[in-house]
C-alpha positions as CSV (number, residue, x, y, z in Angstrom):
1,M,0.1,0.1,0.0
2,D,0.9,3.7,-0.7
3,L,-0.3,6.8,0.6
4,T,-1.8,9.2,-2.0
5,P,1.2,11.2,-3.8
6,T,0.7,14.6,-2.2
7,F,1.5,13.0,1.1
8,V,4.1,11.0,0.2
9,L,6.1,14.3,-0.9
10,L,6.1,15.4,2.7
11,L,7.6,12.1,4.2
12,H,10.3,12.6,1.5
13,D,11.6,16.0,3.3
14,F,12.9,13.7,5.8
15,R,15.1,11.6,3.9
16,S,18.5,13.8,5.2
17,V,17.2,12.2,8.7
18,F,17.7,8.4,7.6
19,T,19.9,6.2,5.5
20,V,18.0,5.3,2.2
21,P,16.7,1.6,3.5
22,T,15.7,3.3,6.8
23,H,13.8,6.1,5.1
24,R,12.1,3.1,2.8
25,T,10.9,1.4,6.3
26,F,10.0,4.8,7.9
27,V,7.6,5.5,4.8
28,T,6.2,2.1,5.1
29,L,5.5,2.6,8.9
30,A,4.1,6.0,8.6
31,T,1.8,4.2,5.7
32,G,0.7,1.5,7.9
33,W,0.1,3.9,10.9
34,I,-2.3,6.1,9.2
35,L,-4.2,3.3,6.9
36,S,-4.6,1.1,10.4
37,A,-8.0,0.9,11.9
38,R,-6.6,-1.3,14.8
39,Q,-4.0,-0.5,17.7
40,R,-0.8,0.6,16.3
41,F,1.7,-1.8,17.5
42,V,4.6,-2.4,14.7
43,T,3.1,-5.7,13.4
44,E,-0.4,-4.1,12.8
45,C,1.5,-1.2,10.8
46,I,3.7,-3.7,8.6
47,F,0.1,-5.5,7.7
48,S,-1.6,-2.1,7.1
49,G,1.3,-0.9,4.9
50,G,1.3,-3.6,2.9
51,A,4.8,-4.8,3.8
52,V,4.2,-8.4,5.0
53,G,6.8,-10.6,3.5
54,Q,9.1,-8.0,2.6
55,G,12.3,-8.9,4.6
56,H,11.9,-9.8,8.3
57,W,9.8,-8.3,10.4
58,C,12.6,-7.6,13.1
59,R,13.7,-4.5,10.9
60,F,10.5,-2.6,11.5
61,H,11.3,-3.1,15.4
62,R,14.9,-2.2,15.0
63,F,13.6,1.1,13.2
64,F,12.3,2.2,16.6
65,S,15.0,0.5,18.8
66,H,18.4,0.4,16.8
67,A,18.4,2.4,13.8
68,A,20.8,5.5,13.5
69,W,18.5,8.4,13.2
70,A,17.6,11.2,15.8
71,L,14.2,12.6,16.8
72,D,15.4,15.9,17.2
73,S,16.9,15.8,13.7
74,L,13.2,14.7,12.6
75,C,11.9,17.5,14.7
76,R,14.1,20.1,13.3
77,I,13.0,19.3,9.6
78,L,9.2,19.1,10.9
79,A,9.5,22.7,12.8
80,R,10.9,24.1,9.7
81,V,8.4,23.2,7.3
82,L,5.6,23.7,9.9
83,V,6.8,27.3,10.4
84,A,7.8,28.2,6.7
85,H,4.2,27.4,5.8
86,F,2.0,28.6,8.3
87,V,4.2,31.2,10.0
88,P,6.2,32.8,7.4
89,S,6.5,36.1,9.4
90,G,5.5,37.5,12.6
91,P,5.7,36.0,15.9
92,I,6.1,32.2,16.2
93,V,3.0,31.3,18.8
94,L,3.8,27.9,20.8
95,G,1.9,26.0,23.3
96,G,3.5,23.6,25.8
97,D,1.9,21.0,27.9
98,D,1.8,17.4,29.1
99,T,-0.2,14.3,28.9
100,L,-0.3,10.9,30.2
101,C,-0.3,7.8,28.0
102,R,-1.4,4.9,30.0
103,K,0.6,1.6,29.9
104,R,0.9,-1.8,31.6
105,G,4.0,-3.7,32.5
106,L,6.6,-3.0,35.6
107,T,9.3,-3.5,33.4
108,L,8.4,-0.7,30.8
109,Y,11.2,1.5,30.2
110,G,10.3,5.2,31.7
111,A,6.8,4.3,33.0
112,G,6.0,5.6,36.4
113,M,2.6,6.6,38.5
114,H,1.7,10.1,37.2
115,H,-1.6,12.3,38.1
116,D,-4.2,11.4,36.1
117,P,-6.3,14.5,35.1
118,L,-8.8,12.8,33.3
119,Y,-9.9,10.2,36.2
120,S,-9.3,13.0,39.1
121,S,-11.5,15.6,40.3
122,K,-11.1,18.1,43.0
123,A,-12.2,15.8,46.0
124,L,-10.0,13.0,44.8
125,K,-6.8,12.8,42.9
126,V,-6.0,9.6,40.8
127,F,-2.5,8.3,39.6
128,S,-2.2,5.9,36.7
129,W,0.7,3.9,35.4
130,G,2.3,4.9,32.0
131,H,4.4,7.5,30.2
132,D,4.1,11.1,30.5
133,W,5.3,13.1,27.7
134,V,6.0,16.8,27.4
135,V,5.0,18.3,24.1
136,L,5.5,21.6,22.3
137,C,3.2,22.6,19.8
138,L,2.8,25.2,17.2
139,L,-0.6,27.1,17.6
140,I,-2.2,27.9,14.1
141,P,-5.2,29.8,14.2
142,L,-8.2,30.4,11.8
143,R,-7.2,29.0,8.5
144,P,-9.4,29.6,5.7
145,W,-11.2,26.0,5.5
146,A,-11.7,26.4,9.1
147,P,-12.1,30.0,10.2
148,T,-13.4,29.4,13.9
149,K,-10.7,27.0,14.8
150,V,-7.2,26.4,16.2
151,F,-4.9,23.7,15.8
152,A,-2.1,22.6,17.7
153,L,0.8,21.1,15.8
154,P,3.2,18.8,17.9
155,L,6.9,19.8,16.8
156,A,9.2,18.6,19.7
157,F,8.8,15.9,22.5
158,R,10.5,14.6,25.6
159,L,9.5,11.4,27.9
160,Y,9.2,12.5,31.5
161,K,10.6,9.9,34.1
162,N,10.1,9.9,37.6
163,R,12.6,10.5,40.0
164,Q,12.1,7.0,41.4
165,G,10.5,3.7,40.0
166,L,10.5,0.1,40.3
167,A,13.6,-1.9,39.2
168,K,13.2,-4.1,36.3
169,G,12.1,-7.3,37.4
170,Q,12.1,-6.6,40.7
171,R,8.6,-6.0,42.3
172,G,8.1,-3.8,45.6
173,K,12.1,-2.8,45.1
174,K,13.1,0.5,44.5
175,R,16.1,2.1,42.3
176,P,18.2,4.8,43.8
177,P,17.0,8.3,42.7
178,D,18.4,9.4,39.1
179,P,21.2,12.4,39.5
180,N,20.4,13.7,36.0
181,H,16.6,13.6,36.5
182,R,14.6,16.7,35.3
183,T,11.2,17.8,36.1
184,R,8.5,18.5,33.5
185,P,9.3,22.3,33.6
186,Q,13.0,21.4,32.9
187,L,12.2,19.3,30.0
188,L,9.7,22.2,28.6
189,V,12.5,24.6,28.7
190,E,15.1,22.2,26.7
191,L,12.3,22.2,24.1
192,I,11.8,25.4,24.0
193,S,15.7,25.9,23.6
194,L,15.7,23.6,20.9
195,V,13.3,25.6,18.9
196,A,14.6,28.8,19.9
197,A,18.1,27.7,18.0
198,W,16.2,26.4,15.3
199,F,14.9,30.1,14.6
200,P,17.2,32.5,16.2
201,E,16.0,35.1,14.0
202,R,12.4,34.8,15.1
203,Q,10.5,36.1,17.9
204,I,8.6,33.3,19.8
205,V,6.1,33.4,22.3
206,V,5.1,30.2,24.3
207,C,1.7,29.7,26.3
208,A,1.6,27.6,29.2
209,D,-0.4,26.6,32.1
210,S,0.5,27.4,35.9
211,A,2.4,24.2,36.1
212,Y,5.1,25.8,33.9
213,G,4.9,29.4,34.8
214,G,7.4,28.9,37.8
215,K,11.1,30.3,38.1
216,S,12.1,27.0,36.5
217,V,10.8,28.3,33.2
218,L,10.6,32.0,33.2
219,Q,14.0,32.4,34.7
220,H,15.7,30.1,32.2
221,L,14.0,31.3,28.8
222,P,16.4,32.3,25.9
223,A,16.6,35.8,24.3
224,N,14.1,35.3,21.7
225,V,11.3,33.4,23.6
226,D,8.5,35.1,25.5
227,L,5.9,33.3,28.1
228,I,2.5,34.1,28.7
229,S,1.4,31.7,32.1
230,H,-0.4,32.4,35.4
231,V,0.5,34.1,38.5
232,H,-0.2,31.8,41.3
233,P,-3.2,32.5,43.4
234,K,-1.2,33.8,46.5
235,G,2.1,34.8,44.3
236,V,3.4,37.9,45.4
237,L,3.9,41.1,43.2
238,Y,5.9,44.1,43.3
239,A,6.4,47.4,41.8
240,P,9.2,48.1,39.7
241,P,12.4,49.7,41.9
242,P,12.5,53.2,42.1
243,P,15.1,55.3,40.6
244,R,18.4,56.0,42.8
245,T,18.6,59.4,44.0
246,P,21.8,61.4,43.7
247,G,24.4,60.5,46.4
248,Q,22.4,57.4,47.5
249,R,24.7,54.6,49.0
250,G,24.5,50.9,49.0
251,A,23.3,48.5,46.2
252,P,20.5,49.4,44.4
253,R,17.0,47.9,45.2
254,K,15.8,45.1,43.6
255,K,12.3,45.4,43.7
256,G,9.9,48.3,44.7
257,Q,7.0,48.4,47.2
258,R,5.0,45.3,47.6
259,L,1.4,45.3,45.5
260,P,-1.9,44.3,46.8
261,A,-2.9,40.5,46.3
262,L,-5.3,39.1,44.0
263,E,-8.5,40.2,46.2
264,A,-7.4,43.5,47.2
265,W,-6.6,44.3,43.8
266,A,-9.7,43.1,42.6
267,D,-11.8,45.2,45.1
268,D,-9.7,48.3,44.6
269,A,-12.1,50.9,43.1
270,S,-9.3,53.3,42.1
271,Q,-8.5,51.1,39.1
272,P,-12.0,50.6,37.2
273,W,-12.5,47.2,35.3
274,Q,-12.4,47.0,31.5
275,K,-15.0,45.0,29.9
276,L,-13.6,42.7,26.8
277,T,-15.8,40.4,25.1
278,F,-14.3,37.3,23.3
279,D,-16.0,35.0,20.7
280,Q,-13.4,32.7,19.8
281,F,-12.1,29.2,19.9
282,G,-11.5,28.1,23.5
283,L,-13.1,31.6,25.1
284,H,-16.5,32.3,24.1
285,T,-17.3,35.0,27.3
286,T,-17.1,38.2,28.6
287,L,-14.4,39.6,30.8
288,L,-13.8,42.2,33.1
289,V,-10.1,43.0,33.1
290,K,-7.2,45.0,34.9
291,T,-3.6,45.4,33.6
292,Q,-0.5,46.7,35.2
293,Q,3.1,46.2,35.0
294,A,4.8,44.7,37.9
295,L,7.7,42.1,39.2
296,Y,6.7,38.6,40.0
297,Y,9.7,38.6,42.0
298,K,9.9,35.0,43.4
299,A,9.4,33.6,39.9
300,G,11.1,36.1,37.6
301,K,13.1,38.2,39.7
302,S,13.8,41.8,38.0
303,R,12.2,41.1,35.0
304,L,9.1,43.6,34.4
305,L,6.0,41.6,33.4
306,T,2.4,42.6,32.1
307,I,-0.1,41.4,34.7
308,V,-3.7,40.7,33.6
309,L,-6.4,40.2,36.2
310,A,-9.4,38.6,34.7
311,R,-12.8,37.9,36.0
312,D,-15.8,36.4,34.7
313,A,-18.5,38.8,34.2
314,E,-21.1,36.1,34.9
315,G,-19.3,35.2,38.2
316,K,-19.2,31.1,37.1
317,R,-15.2,31.3,37.4
318,P,-12.8,32.5,39.9
319,D,-10.5,35.3,39.3
320,H,-7.3,34.8,37.6
321,R,-3.7,36.7,37.1
322,F,-1.9,36.0,33.9
323,Y,1.4,37.5,32.9
324,C,3.4,38.1,30.1
325,T,7.0,38.8,29.2
326,R,6.0,41.0,26.1
327,L,5.3,44.5,27.7
328,D,3.8,45.6,24.3
329,W,1.0,43.5,24.3
330,D,-2.4,44.7,25.8
331,A,-4.8,42.3,28.0
332,R,-6.8,41.5,24.9
333,T,-4.0,39.9,22.7
334,I,-2.6,38.1,26.0
335,L,-5.8,36.5,26.8
336,A,-6.8,35.8,23.3
337,A,-3.1,34.1,23.0
338,Y,-3.4,32.2,25.9
339,A,-7.2,30.8,25.1
340,N,-5.5,29.2,21.8
341,R,-3.6,27.0,24.2
342,W,-6.8,24.9,24.5
343,A,-6.0,23.3,21.0
344,V,-3.3,21.4,22.6
345,E,-5.8,19.4,24.9
346,V,-7.7,18.5,21.4
347,T,-4.2,17.5,19.7
348,F,-3.9,15.0,22.6
349,E,-7.4,13.6,22.5
350,N,-7.2,13.3,18.6
351,S,-3.9,11.7,18.7
352,K,-4.9,9.1,21.5
353,Q,-8.6,8.1,19.7
354,L,-7.5,8.3,16.3
355,L,-3.9,8.1,15.6
356,G,-3.1,5.6,18.8
357,L,-0.9,7.5,20.9
358,E,-1.0,5.4,23.5
359,D,-0.8,1.8,21.8
360,P,2.8,1.3,21.1
361,A,3.7,-1.8,23.1
362,N,7.9,-1.2,22.9
363,R,9.8,-1.8,25.8
364,L,13.5,-0.5,25.0
365,P,14.7,2.5,25.9
366,R,15.1,4.3,22.1
367,A,12.3,2.4,21.4
368,V,10.0,3.8,23.7
369,E,11.4,7.2,23.3
370,R,11.0,7.3,19.3
371,T,7.5,5.2,18.4
372,A,4.7,7.3,20.2
373,P,6.1,10.5,18.9
374,L,5.7,8.9,15.5
375,A,1.7,9.4,16.2
376,L,2.4,13.2,16.9
377,V,4.6,13.8,13.9
378,L,1.9,12.3,11.6
379,Y,-0.7,14.6,13.1
380,S,1.3,17.6,12.2
381,L,1.7,16.4,8.5
382,I,-1.7,15.3,8.2
383,V,-2.9,18.9,9.2
384,L,-0.3,20.4,6.9
385,W,-1.3,18.0,4.0
386,F,-5.1,19.1,4.5
387,E,-3.8,22.7,4.3
388,R,-1.7,22.3,0.9
389,A,-4.0,19.6,-0.7
390,G,-6.6,17.7,1.3
391,H,-9.1,20.8,1.8
392,S,-10.3,20.7,-1.7
393,A,-11.2,17.1,-1.5
394,V,-12.9,16.9,1.9
395,E,-16.3,15.4,1.8
396,F,-18.9,15.6,4.9
397,P,-21.3,12.5,4.9
398,Y,-25.0,13.1,4.7
399,R,-26.6,13.2,8.3
400,P,-30.2,14.6,8.5
401,W,-29.3,15.6,12.0
402,Y,-26.1,17.2,11.5
403,R,-26.5,19.4,8.3
404,H,-24.6,22.4,8.8
405,K,-21.3,21.3,9.5
406,R,-18.7,23.5,7.4
407,E,-15.4,23.0,9.2
408,P,-13.4,19.7,9.2
409,S,-12.1,18.3,12.1
410,F,-9.1,16.1,12.5
411,A,-11.1,13.1,11.8
412,D,-12.3,14.4,8.7
413,M,-8.9,15.1,7.6
414,L,-7.6,11.7,8.5
415,T,-10.8,10.1,6.7
416,T,-10.1,12.4,3.6
417,L,-6.5,11.1,3.4
418,R,-7.3,7.4,3.7
419,R,-10.1,7.8,1.4
420,L,-7.8,9.6,-1.7
421,S,-5.1,6.7,-0.9
422,W,-7.7,3.8,-1.1
423,Q,-8.9,5.7,-4.3
424,D,-5.8,5.8,-6.0
425,K,-5.1,2.0,-5.3
426,L,-8.7,0.9,-6.3
427,A,-10.3,3.4,-8.7
428,S,-8.5,1.7,-11.8
429,L,-9.8,-1.9,-11.0
430,L,-13.5,-0.9,-12.6
431,P,-14.5,1.0,-15.7
432,A,-15.9,4.3,-14.5
433,D,-19.7,4.9,-14.5
434,T,-20.8,1.5,-13.5
435,H,-22.6,0.1,-10.8
436,Q,-19.4,-1.5,-9.5
437,Q,-17.5,1.6,-9.3
438,I,-20.4,3.1,-7.1
439,Q,-20.2,0.0,-4.9
440,L,-16.6,0.5,-4.6
441,A,-16.8,3.9,-3.4
442,S,-18.9,3.0,-0.7
443,V,-16.6,0.7,0.3
444,I,-13.6,2.8,0.0
445,E,-15.9,5.3,2.3
446,M,-16.1,2.5,5.1
447,L,-12.7,1.9,4.9
448,A,-11.6,5.5,5.3
449,R,-13.8,6.2,8.4
450,A,-11.7,7.5,11.1
451,G,-14.2,8.7,13.5
């Protein structure tokens, strides 16, 4: 089996990452991964890619566990292709977050107990065994074929490993702490630094939630990177330090007067609220906002930040304080950019449900670190392919209960790619304008269904 030629051209962009035989294996696995309607085990990808009997099946397993290619090199080419097409100029807006892929098996490399936000509630914290991936995505808003949606395209990945875990094959025994252990914020900084080095001449803005808003990220940003995140509810803000007076002795002050806390600032009548109405992806509401420039000294030291206090006009949500390291952005721009971060959650859901992000069953270290990210790489490539060629071929099935659909979901993009790939292979089997051709089209449509 082959994918439609317009998509295969995208896979050829990565030829410099692999040797010639390894690139052929990469194309076969990518083909099987996309066409498979079952779990994305390596053997299933061999079958779906039409490669059964083409050499020993171990070469496909060894592609992930032993082959000489680097995931970061593949991500660098992916990032350059995505940025060149979607963001040729202006700031590059990224979204950072982590996601849990549930697994089984105590001897699985890199697995551990992690907080499971899907099963947890405010009253009960649930932990699940699996892999936790820190992912950096390119945020793409408002395409002509989807004017109300935002897409988050993954372009860099790191596997987070707990500081301690079970030793291989020894139930109940713990291995000593890893001296090279890195936290999730440290891994995100590593990914941000990678992307900043790939685009040294571009300004980058990263949107991340409160887990990545502390000093471990804010104090280690590259020079061409800005950050939008949360101020901790109990975080303390300070005014900028006052200028030195003539003849003043001693070291200069590092911070000014302590500013009111969240509740006191919200109740301060001397600074009126500004009403902003949002009707965009991830944010459909009216907010009351206040802004000021201040120091979030515990997290950012002497770096001056734009602070935005946001209150839901209907009183359904608690007040939040956001900060942005870009001093020239106003409250609307900051909140609109942060709201686009919700697309990262949509990407994680689609990658798990439609591309089998949680499916790979590899156990060796290099295989674990390189197999699951293939699902995220293919997610970005499918959206890029749809932007270039697929949007003109999308077809929405007739549903009398859903007649007003105008914008494609990721499931529609994947279905379109599968349908065109099957049509290229099977349409020439029967003469045109025959009853059998109509039946074949129905079969192809059922084969291509992705959701």
